[in-house]
N, C-alpha and C positions, 0 to 999 in steps of 0.2 A: 790420438791412438787413447784407449783406452781400455785395461785388463780387469775382465769381470769374473777373474775367478778367484776364490780364497787359499790365500797361502796358508790357512791353519785347516782345511777340509784333508782329512785322511781319503784313504782307498775303503771301502766296505769288507770289516773284519769276512777273512774268507769262511765260506756258506759249512764248512766242513769245521770247522770251528766252534762256527754258531749250532750246529745240529749238537757237537759235541757236547756242547755248554748247557742245552736244551737238557742233552740226557744225567748231566751233571745235578741240574736247577732239582729235575725232578724227581732223582733220586734222593735229594736235601741234605748228599755230603758233602757240604763246601766246602770242612774245616781239611787242613790234609792230614791228619790222623785218625779219623773218622772213615777207617775204610773196615768193609768185612774180611774173615773168615780169608787170607788167602789172598789178598787182593792187594797191590801196589796201587798206590792214590797216583791221580795226576800229575800232583808235585812230584812224586817220588820218580814216576815216569821221566818227568821235562828235564831233573836233574841231571837224567844216566843217560838222556839224548842228548842235553847239551855239553857234555861232558866231554861224549864222543866226538861232536862235531867243533869241539875246539880242539879237544888233542890232550885232554888233562884226568886227571883220575879220579876228581872230584868236583861237585857242583854243589853248592846251595842257593834255592831260590828265597829271595828275600820281598819284602814291600817293597822297596824301590833301592833305584841303584845310590841314594845317599843311604839309605841305612843299610845296606851292600861294604858300602867304603868304611862305613862305622864299626861292622862288622871286622871288615877286614883291620884295620886299625887295632881295634881288642883284643883283635886272636894271634897279630902278630906282638903283642905284648906293652903296647905303648903305657907308658903312666901318664900320669899328671903332669905338664909343663914340660913331657918330652919331646923333644922342637922337628917339625915336621917341614922341609922342602917341597914347593909346590908353586908351579908357574902362576903367575900373574894375571895370565890370561886363560880364565874359566869359570866356570858358573857358579854361583852361592852357595848349591850344598858341599862341594870340594872344601874350600876350607869348615865352610859350618859342618862335617862330619869331625874335622879337627878339631873341632870346639867343644864339638860335644862328646869326643872323647880325652878333651880335657888338655890337649895337646896344645903345643904354640907353634903358631902357625909361620914360615919364613918364607916370604916370599920373592919368586927367583924371574928374573927378567928375560923377557921374547923377543925372538929375532925376527927382520922386517918378513919370513915367510911362516911368522904366525906359529912357532915352533918354538921349545923352549932354548934356552941359551944355554947351553951345557959347560961354558966356561964359566958364569954370572953362579953356575948349579953348584957346580966343583971349589969356585972361591967360597962361597957362603955354608957352605959341606965341611969346611975345613975350620973357619972361621966360627961359626954357630956350635961342632963339636955335633953338628946332626948327624943321627942312626936313619932316619926313615925319610924314604922321600913316594910323596905318591903324585905321581907323572898324571898328566890328564891330557887325553889326547883330543883336546878341543875341536872342537866343528872336525872330529876328521884329519887332522894333521898331526903326520908319524912323528917324532923327533930320527935324526941319526941312532937309531936301538943297538947296533953295534958297539955306538960307543957308548952309548948308557949303559950298556953290559959291562963296559969294559970299568968306566969311574964307577959303579957301585960295589964291583969288586975291589978296586984300588981300593976306597974309602971305605970298606964295609957297610952301604948304602942298605938298608932295606926297602926295594922296592916293592911294592904298589903301583897297578894300573887303573886308570881313571877308563876306559871303554865304552863309557856312555855314545859316543858317536863315531866307535870305528868296529861294530858287531859286520862283521863278514870282509874286515881289512887284514890286512898283513902286510910284514915287512920280509922281503924275500921271500923265506917260503913259510916263515911263520905265521901263526895267527897275533892279532894283537890283542893281550893277554895273558899273553904264556913267555913271555921275558919276564916277567916279574916273579916275586912269591906268590901273590895275589892278582888277579885278575875281576875286573869288577864289571858291571855292562846292565844297562836300563834297554826297560820293554813299556817305560813311560810312551805317551799319546803318539809324540812327533818322533820316536826313533826309528831303529828298521824292525823292530818286531813290535806289535800294539794290544798292550794290555791295559789303558788306562795309566796304570802307574805296577811296577813292580823291577826288581833286578836281580841279576843274578852273581855269584861270585863264585872264583876258580881257583883251583891247585892243585899242586899233588902231594903236600903238606898235611901230612897224619895228625900232628895234633893241631895246625890250625884247623882242617876241617870240624874235626871233633868239637872244636872251641864255640865253632862258629854255629855247628848249629845248634850246641846249647844255649848259647847264647843269644841265637836266633829265639828258641821257643821250644825247646822238642819237651822239655819237661822228660821221664824219662822214657819218651816213645822212640828215641833216637836206632832203634834196631829195624826200626819201620822205613827206615831210610834203604835206596839201592845202592848212590852214592855214596860211600862212607867206607870207615878204615875199619880192621880191625873191632868187636866189642871192648877189648881189654884195654882201649888209648881210651875210651870215655869215662873209666875206670878213676883215671889219674885226672879228671877236672869236674864230673860231675858234682860232688858237693861244692867246689870251690868257683860255680860259674854260675852267674844270675841271670836269668830269665829275662831278656827284653823284649821279646813277643812281636819279633817281627820277622811273622812268617808269611810267606808269599801261600793262595789260597786254593785250592780246587777247580775255582771257576774261572778266575787269570790264568791256569797253567793248559787247562782243556783249549781257550782262544790260545796257545802260544806255541803249542805243540804242532800243529799244522802250518803255521807261520814258519817254525824253526826247518821243515821241509822244504820249504819254497825260499830259504833267505837265499840261496845264488843267486836264482833269477832274480830275485830283485834286485839285490847289488847290484847287477847288470841292469837291468831299467834303470837305476839310478844313474850309473854312471853313462850311460848314453845321453841321458839330455844335460849333465855337466861336463861333457866335451864340448857340446851342443853350445850350451851358456860361456864355455870357458873359452872356444875361438870366437865368437861376438862380440861377448866386451874386450877382451886383447885388441879390438881391433879400433876400440875405439879410446880418439884420444884422450889423455888424463886419466885414462883405468888401464892398472897393472895389476894380474895374477901371478904370484911368487910360479917360480918350477918348481916341480917337485922331485924327491929322490927316486929315480930310475927303482931303484929297491920298494921304495914305498906303494902299495899295490892298496889304493885308495878305494871307499865310498862314497862319493860324492851326492850325499843326500841332502846339500846345504852347499851355498859358495860363497866366499870372502873376497872382494878385492881391492885397492888399494888407490887410493882419489891421490892425484900429484897436481902440482901446481893449485895449488885451491885454498882457496880459507877454511877454518871454520863454522864460517857465516854463510860460503857458498856452500858447507856440507849439508847442514841445518835447509837452504834452501831446496837443495838436491832431494833432500829426504823427503821435504814436505811438498814440492811438486809430483813428485813422481810418487809420492800416496795422494794424493789427488786424483792420480791418473791407472789405481790400482796396484799400484806393484809396491808393496809393504815390504819395506828392506829398516834390516836393526842396523844397529848407532853403537857400540862400545864408548862413545865421546862423550856422553850427557853428563852436566854436571849433576844432577839425580837420575836415582833408577827408575827404568822403565819397563814397563810386562815381566820377565823374564832375565832381561838385559839389563847386570850394572858390572860397573868399571870395581878394579880391586879397591881402592879408596876410597868406597861406600859403604865397605865393610867393615866399620869401625869398632866392632866385638873384636878386634885380631890385636894384639896388644903394642904391638909394632908395627907402622903400615911404614915401608922405606922409602925412599926417593927411587922411582924406577922410570926416568926419564925417556930410556930407551922402547918400554913397554907405552908409556904413555903416548910418544909420538906415534907410534902404530897402531895404539886404540884411537887417535883423533882421526886419523886419515882412512880408516878400513870399515866398507862396509861389508855387511852379511844378509843374508834369507836363504831361507827353505827349499828347497826342490820336491813339493810334494809329486809322490807318482798320479796324482790326479791330474797332473801336467800334461798331456802331448809334447811332442818336440815341437808342432808350430803355437803350440800357448806359447817355448821358450823362445821362439825368433821373438815372439811377440814383445815379448819382458827384455830382453836384448834390444829390441828395438826403440821402446819407451826412453830404458836408462841413454840409448845415443843421444838418442830426441831430447834430452832435457838437459844433460850434459851440454850440447850444442847452442841452447837458451839461454844457460848461465853464465859459459864462457865462453863460448863463440868458437 
């Protein structure tokens, strides 16, 4: 058996988005503040619509999710060497944003279900006297947000959520990104909305959004934002806030607005594929997928599974054989970073990388792959069948 579809092939941009992008290109007004009299820019409209979708007061569109996280940290008031708690299982832009903001990353263990170990987080918060907690919902796995809120309230932690993989997800009835003081989302090409690159920052805090808008590069044109606080809030910060030029442009916003209207339908399509793969993979000996909390309403745009009763060398053989049959599986256990994938121990710019034996064990035996919507349900069945075939060849 061989799988011939690409794991990196996304669906085409919707026709409505293409037509609106062409209108923007023909009009020449690509910069978000280049508007005609009485005209709202595509970016301003996207921010308004996204805030309404998530249920927050404000939204700011940014150049990327990494830049949104950086702006979140800066707008939250982080100072050089301030300590920021962060789960060790995440992607490099997350600790990169902390480093960019001159903070000190405190890496926290994860559990067997791939979510942050809240006992370890609580312990390290007390030991380090950290006041910021950057929680990454890595690969769409949401921690117990009731307990997260409880710990943050008790310890006075400023919670920022990295929701790059959880746009459209909820914990209970609340959208991912609305538990923290700030939530950050990605519109990078492999995320739930695709503009190539892009990020969205949401908050209910007047001062945070004013500072974020100024930091992002509004000059003195912040009045052109629809999603903004009263003008007098900007007066407090406009002369003391540097311009980092991290804005989104009208072309990307034009591409995103029609996708936002379809996001719920797209999430359902991802979950159809995820459930099929989950059921098939769970039937394979030596593979397990952690059970999710009933309160977690996830979006299954990727899937992770743990290999059991197998060595690291067998894992590498498994990845190689699957790859030769067209099933491209990622692994965070490599000694060297590969592609988008890097383990926490390769982020050597962090001043102190602690021993994290539980995280190391989880990552050494966890496999990961995307579920593009270009895959049909039959395609997903074939992917699972190839994985089963390879496991049986290697382990028997």
